[in-house]
N, C-alpha and C positions, 0 to 999 in steps of 0.2 A: 303434580309435584310429588305427592306421597306415593304414587304407584306408577312411576314413569315407565315401568315395563309394559304397560298396556298401550303405549302411545303409537306403536307401529304394528301393523298386522303381521301375523306369523308368516304368511306367505312371502312377504317382502324380506323377512329375515332369512328364510331359506334361500331366496334368490341372491341376497347379498353375499352369503357364504359360498354358494355354488359358483358365483361369478368371480370370486376372488382367486387370483392365482396365489398359491401358497408359497411363501418364502420362509422355510423352516430354519431357525437358528438354534443350534444345539450347543449346550455348555457341558463339557465333560464327555459327551459321546454323540454320535449321530443318531437322531430319531426323528423322522419326518412323518407328517400326516397331512392329508387333504381334508378339507371340511365340507365335502360335497354333501348337500342335503342336511347338514346339521344346523342347529339353530344357535344364534348368538346368545352368549352368556345370560344376562339377567332377563332378556326379553323372551326367552325360549318357551316359557311355560304358560299354557292356558290353565286357568286356575279353578276356583271352587264354587259349588252351590248345592242343588237340592237332592232329594230322594235317596237316602241311605238304604237302598234295597238289597245290595249285594252283601256277602259275608264280610267283606273288608270294611264296609261302611256301617254295618249294623251296630248300634250301640251295645256296649257290654252288658248293660242292665236290660236286655231285651225283654219286652213284655211287661216292664215295670209300670205300675199305674201312675198317672200324673198326680203330683202333689199341688198344693196351693201356692207354692213359691215363697213361703215365708222365710226361707233361708237366703233369698237373694236380697242382700242388704244394699240400700242406696249408697252411692258414693258421696263423700263430703265435698268433692271438688268436681266441677264441670269441665267439659272439653270443648265448649263452644257450640254444642248441638242446640238446635232450636228447642225452646221449652215446649212441652206438650200442651195442647189446648184443654180447657176444662172438659170432663167427661159428661156428655149429655144424657146418656141412657145407661140402664143397668147392664145391658148386653155389652155396650162399649166398655163399661167399667170392668167387666169380667175379662175382657180381652186384654186390658192393661195390666193384669196381674202377672208378675214374673213367675214363670212356671218351671218346676223341676220334677223329676221322677221320684218315686218312693225309694228309700235308701236300699242299697245292696252292698254287701261286703266287697271291698277292693283289695287286691293283692297285686303289687307291681309285676309279679311273675306272670300274671294273666296276660299282660301285654306281650311279653316274650313268647308265651305259648301261642297267642293269637297269630303272631308273625310267623312262627315256625309252622303252624297248621296251615296258614294261608299259602305258604310257599309250596305246599304239597298239592294245591288245587290249581286248576287252569286259571290263567289271568283273565279278569273281566275289566274292560275299559271303564275307568271311573267317570269319564266325562258324560254328562247328561244334557239333553236338549232343555234349555230353560224356556219358560213361557216368553212369548215375544215381548211382553212389557218389560222384562228384565234383560233378555238377550240383546235387544236393540238399543239399549242405553249406551250413549257415548261415554267416554272416560269422564268428561266434565259432569255429565248427568249423574253418573254413578257416584261421583264424589259428593253429590247432594244428599245421598242416603246416609244419615248419621245415627249412630247409636245414641239413645237418650242417656246422657251421662248420669242422671239421677237414678237410673235403673241399674247401674253397674253392680256386678256381683262382688261379694266380699265388702268389708267395711274399711275404708281408709282410716277411720278413727281408731280401729282396732289394731291393724297390722301395717297400715301405710299402703298396702297393695289394693288395686281394684282391677276388675276384669270387664272388658267391653267386647262385643261381638261385631263381626263384619257380615253384611247381608250379601247373598248371592246377587249376581248381575254382571253385565258387560261380559268379559271373558272368564269370569270366575264361575265355572260351570261344573265343578266337582263337589259333590255333597260331603261336607265335613261334619262329622258328629262331635259334639262338645259334651264332655262329662265333667262334673265337679266331684271332688273327693273331700269329704268333711269327716274328721274323726274316724277315718278308716272305712267310711261308707261312701258308696258311689251313687251319684244321682245324674241321670241323663237330663240334658237341657233341650226339651222339644222346641221346634221352631215356633216363634211367636212374632207376628208382625208388629205387635204392640210395643216391642222393645226399640223400635226404630222410628225416626222422623224422616219422612220422605221429601221434605222440602217443598219445592214448587212443582214436583214431577206429576202430581195428581194421582199417584198410585195409592192403592189401599189393598187390604187383604182380599178384596173381592176381585182384584185384577189378576191374581196368580195364586197358585197353590205350590208350595215347596216344602221340603224338609231339609234340615241341616243348615249349616252356615258356610260362609266363605273362609272364615278364620277368626282370629281374635287378637286383642291388644291388651297388654298389661301396663298399668300406670303406677307410678310411685312418686312421692315428693322428693325429687332429686335436687331441685334448686334450693328449696327451704321447706320448713315444716308445713306451710300453707299451700304449696304448689301441688299440681297433679300432672307430672310430666310423663311422656311416653317412655317406658323402659324397654319394652320388647313388643314385636308384632310378628305373628305367624300368618301369612297371607299369600296364597298362590303356590301351587306345586309343593316343593319342600323348602321354600324360601323363608328366612326369618331375619329380623333386624334386632340389634341390641344397641342401646344408647346409654351414655353416662351423663353426668352433670354438665350442663352447658353445651351439649352436643345436639346438632340438628340431624334430621333424616338424611342419610347418605347411602353408602354402599350396602350390600346385603351378603348374607351367608346362605348356605342351603345344606340340606341334609346329605345329599349324595349327587355325584355327577357320573353318568354312564356314557362311555364312548363319545365324549364331547370332542368336536373337531375331528371325528373319525370318518373313514370312508363310508360306513353304513349309516351315518346319521346318529344324532344324539337320542338316547332314550331318557324320558323325563319322569322320574319318580315323583309321587305326590304324598303328602301327609293326609290320610283319610279319616283319622280319628285322634282326638286329644283327650287326656285325662289331666285336669288341673287341680292340684292339691291346695286347698284353702289354707293359707298361712295362719298360724296362731298368733295371738297378741305378743308383740315384742320380737317376733321372728324377723330376721333380715335376709331371708332366702325364700324363694318360691320354687316349687318343683312341678315340672310339666312332663308328662309322658306322651309319646306320639307313636302312631302306627303308620309306617311307610309302605307303599306298594308300587310296583311297576311290573312290566312284562317279565323281567328276569330276576328280580330281587324283591324281597320284603324286609322290613326292619322294625325293631323295637328300640325307640330312643328315650333316653331320660335326660332332661335339661334341669340342672340345679342353677337357678339364676339369682345372682347377688347384686343388688344395685349399689352404686357408688359413683365417685368421680370418674373412675374407669370401671364401668359395670362389667360383670364377668358371668359366663355360663360354663359350668362343667358338664361335659356331654359324654354319655356312654351309649354306644350303638351296638346292637346284636343284629347282624345281617344274615339272611338266609337266601340262598340262590336257587331259583327255579331252573336256571340254565347258566352256562358259562358266559363270562363277560370278558371281552378283549381288554378293556381299559376301565377300571373303576377309579374314580377320583374321590378321595377321602378329604373331609374338612374343606370343601370348596368355598371360595370367596369370590364375589362378583363386584366389580368396580366399573367406573366409566372414565375414559381419558380421551378428550377431544383434542386439546392442544395445551402445551405448556411453554416454559421459557425457552426450550430448545427450538421451538417453531420449525419442526420438521416438515409441517404442512401449513399452508396459509389459510386463514379464515377471516372473512370480513365481519369482525365482531368488536363491540366496544370493550369487551372484557379482555384482560391480558392473559388469563388462563381459565380453562374450563375443564375441571376434572374432580372426581370424588376421591381419588387416590393418585399419588404421583410416583410411587415406586414399590417394588417388591423387596422386602428384607428377608434374608434367610440366615438362620444360625445353624450351620450344618453339623453333622456328627463329629467332625474334627475340631469344632469350636470356632471355625472361621465365620465372620460376619460378612455377608455379601449384600451389596445394595445395587439393585437393577432398576434404573429409571424406566418408566413406562412410556409407551409411544402409541400413536394412532397411525399404524403403518399403511403404506400404499397397498400391500398385499397381506393376506393372512399370515401371521407369524407365530410359530410355536417354539418355545425355548424349554429345554430340559436341564435340570441341575441334578446330576447323579449324586446319590448320598446313601448313607446307612445310618439308621437310627437318628433322624433329624431331631434337633433340639427346639426348633420353632421356625415359623415363617408367617408372613402377613403382608397384606396390602395396606400401606400407610399413607397418610396425608401429612407430609412434613411441612409444606408451605402454609403457614397460618397468618400471613399478612393479607388483610382484607383488601388493601390497595392493589394487590396483584390480581384480584378477582373482580372486584367492583360489582358483585352480584348480591343485591339485597333480598332477593327471593329465595335462592337456593342455599345461600351462605355456605359456599364451599370451604371457607376458612374455619367453619365450626363442625364440619362433618367428621365423624370418627374414622380412624383406621382400625382394622381388625388384626389381632395377633393370635395365631394358633400355637398352642404349646402341647405337644404330644405327651401322653402319659404311658410310661412303659416303653419297650423297644418296638419300633415299627419296622425294623429289619431293613433290607435293601429295597431301593426304589429310586424315585426321583420326584422333585418338585417340578410341576409342569406349569408354565405360564402361557396362556393363549391370548393373543392380541389380534382383534378383529377390526378391519377398517370400517369407520362409520363417517357419515357426512354431517351428523348433528348429534346433540347430546341426548336425543330421545331414547337411544339404545345403550344399555350397558355392553361394553365390548372387551372387558378385561376379566379373565377368570384365572385363578391360581388354586392348585390343589395338590395333594400327595398321591402318587401312583405307586402302589406296591409292586415289586418285581414279580411276585407270585400271583398269577391270574386266578380269579375265582372260577370254580368248576360247578357243574350242575349238582345239586344236592349238598354243596359245601356250605360251611358256616364261617363267619368272621366276626370278631369282637374288636372294637376300637374305642379308645378313650382319649379325650383331649379337652382342653379348655380354650375358650375364645374370649378375648378381652377387647372391649371397645375403648381404644386409647386415642390420645390426641396425636402425638407425633412419635411415640415410642422412645423418647429420650431417656426413659428410665430402664430400658431393656439391657443396656450395656454402658460401659464407661469410656468407650472409645470415641474419637472424633467421627462425626457423621458427614456423609457426602450430601450436601444440602441443595446444590444447584448444578445443572448440566446445561451448558450453552454451546451452540455449534454454529460455525460459519464456514462458508466455502471461500477458498483463496484461489483465484484464477492464476493460470500460468503467466509469468512475466517475461515471456520471450521464448524463442525456439528451444533453448536449452533448459528451460525451466519446466517444472511439472506441477500440475494442479494439486492442491492440498485441501484437506479438511482440518480445521482447527477446533479443538475441544477445550473448553474453559470450564473447570470444575472448582467448586467452592467446598471446602471442608471446614467444619466448625464444631466446637464442643469438646468434651473430654478434657484432657490435659493439654490440648493444642495451644492455648494461649501461653502456657508456661514455656513450652518448647519453641514457640514462634519467636520468642525474644532473641533466639539465635538461629533465625531462619536460614542463614547461610550454611549451616551444618545439617539441615534437614534434607531428606532425599525423597523423591517421588519415584516409586517403582512402577513404570509404565510398560506394558507389553501388549503385543498384538499377535493373533494367530496368522494373519496374512497381511501383506504390505509391510511398511516400515514406519518407525516413529522417529521424529527428530524435534529439535527446539523445545525440549522439556524445560520448564521454568517453574519455580516456586516463589510466590510473591506474598508478603504479608498483606492482609486485607483489613485495615482498620475500620472500614465502613460497615462491612458485614460481620466482622469478627473472624478469627481463624486465618486461613491462608487460601490462596488461589493457585491452582495448578493448571498450566497450559501446555499443550503439545500439539504437534502436527502429524496427521496420518497421511501417508503417501501410498497411492495405489500403484505399486510397481511389481506385483506378483501375478497378475492376471486372474486371480480368484474373484468371484462375484461378491463375496462377503467376508467379514472378519469378526472375531471376538476380541474385544478390548478389556483390559484390566488395569487398575491403578490403585495404589495405596501409599500412605506416608510412613516414613521411618525416621527415627533419630538414632544414629549409630545402628544397632541391630534391633532396636525396640520398635515394634509396630504400633503406630499411633492412631490409625484410622481403620474404618471398614474398608473392604475391598469394593471399589466401584467397578461394575462390569456392564458392558453394553454390546449388543450385536450391531454391526454396521454393514449396510448394503451399499457397495460402491456405486 
């Protein structure tokens, strides 16, 4: 559940993409790519664990002596981990002490300098061979390794925040160094098996030797003052999650995407070291610095994370390129879409819908709002939305009706959507959406990111700033009516002179639509298609769902294999809704 990216072997993911015939649908311009050898979205990255022996993974406070750990304050709230057993011996008691290094002065500029210097050195593969006791753990076994919540770093009583660590194991085989920053001083957190409960696995510190961790989790009382909810987690490659009040674990974001769905295969950057600034009493923000590394790029990241009903992270990244990159994806988001109300593909499932997000929303540089429903296509599908200085984009989960999902375990109705808001001008480029065919929900198959028109070159540098917000349905992003549902049905030909059709049923709701819908006869639906023809356009008031329903028929009479559809609502010349847009393969 918490780490479903581990459920399918990487080799299967490569085969899945290589075997998929790519059907590329472009919006605004033609831009196609094959995904031979690349790895699907969320599942692509093998992640983190021991031996920080290279320059990239070496802690910044290198050589600092170990302290007694008195700075590691216990958390007031637990996370369900098994309570530790009484300590029987002095040696075992000493192992239970939380340990940090002696203080060393910290300056955020050191992270940028580390990334810049690292880019001048040859790349060293960060993945390490784990001891068999860890490497051979199944996903379910790995989930038994729990951080002892009472050993959490920082005091929730002081700031509300607490820090927990993830243990190496399973496919998390990259050593991740963890550093704390308190009052301007840096302390390395050496590996300690005593911070973890190994459940019924029968593992102990005698079964393996390791350094570093797999990642970490931040907790905060989002629900009420007594709770200890997951706010953020950084686990595996450059993946991270952010959650707000009442939200459950869902889709993920990541630091960077390189040549995803490209002919040479995806390159997977990883976060190799973190510096976490201890929040002061009363602070409502926590800052995390991260060092990113891959074969062709290094990066220094700063995350300023603010908890709330819609938790938010302000992100700044300084990127340094060892070599040129054909396609760099900025602010990438990962989601999963197996099936939804349009039922483009049939699944024998008790649930009516299975997805962590149901659409891509874009606010382009011209101020237009575009809504693109997601799909689990038969073939790999890549869509590009040309733009200049985008104002925002995100993968959203608009359908919040539990009855539509009926899933008590994954609670798709509570999973957050992510909204990206660029800071400053991002120039020319395009939002790219990659949809990968999947047979089950084990894999994330949806990725969206910004691709700048200017390609990075060897020795080049790039700085990018943006925010990411964990939102419910994005209904506060604009005041227009939303495209809420997309339903599709085939209409067979009714005789020799008739033509087969595809009927689209779109629901629009929200904004000022109810006000104008009182005179629905004077409303207009602007429906267009790049290929084929559209007929039987109708607008119907929808008292059951609210708003209005738009229906139209698409006729394949052009001979083209695919088409791009668009639809939006007007009253006189006033635009009332987002622009619904969708590719269609005849």
